[in-house]
N, C-alpha and C positions, 0 to 999 in steps of 0.2 A: 504494500500500500504506500502510495506516495505521500510525503509530508507537505508538498507544496499545495497551498490553498488556491482554489479558483477565485479569481477576482472578477466580479461581474458589476459593471456600472450600467445603470439605466436598463436593467433586465426587464423585458416586457413579455417575451414569448420563448418557449423551448425551441422554437424554430431557429432562434439565433445561435443555438449551441451546436458544436460539432461533436463527433463521437468521443473524442478525448475529454471534452468538458463534461459530457454526460457521465462518463466513467468516473471522473473526479468527484462529481456530486454524489454518485452512488457510493463510492468509497467513504466519503465524508459522512454520509447518512449511516453507513455501517459502523463507523467509529463512534458516532453519537449514540447509536443503539447499544454499543458495547460499553458505554460509560465514559467515553472521552469528554473532557471538559470543553465548553465552548471557547473559541478564541477571544482574547481581550480585544475589544473594539477601540479604535483610536478616534473615531468620529461617529456621529449619530447615524443610525440606520433606520430607514423608514420602510414600512411594509404596507401594501395596499392590496386588498382583494376585491375583485369585481364579480358579483354574482348576477348572472343573467337569467337564472331560473330561481324561482322561489323555493328555497330549501333551507328550512330552519336548522335542521340537523347538521348539514354541511357548513353553514355559516357559523354555527356555534362551535363546531369542531375546530375550524380554522382560527376562530377568535381565541379559543382556549390555548391552542398551540402557540399563537403569537404571544400571549401573556406568559406562558411558561418560558419562552425564549427571552423574555424581558423586553 
């Protein structure tokens, strides 16, 4: 597993990612699942979710995940 972190600026769609970037994200997700600590952030990070379908369960799940991540 690579230690280099994928740096995404103005990330809007997964269509922007190449295969290498997708694999980096998958490896990072596996590390988080295994208990790896989140990296220290040096600047604010903002997250936005747009829901085009009315789904309370999905909306709530994403909102809870965002809160857990800080």
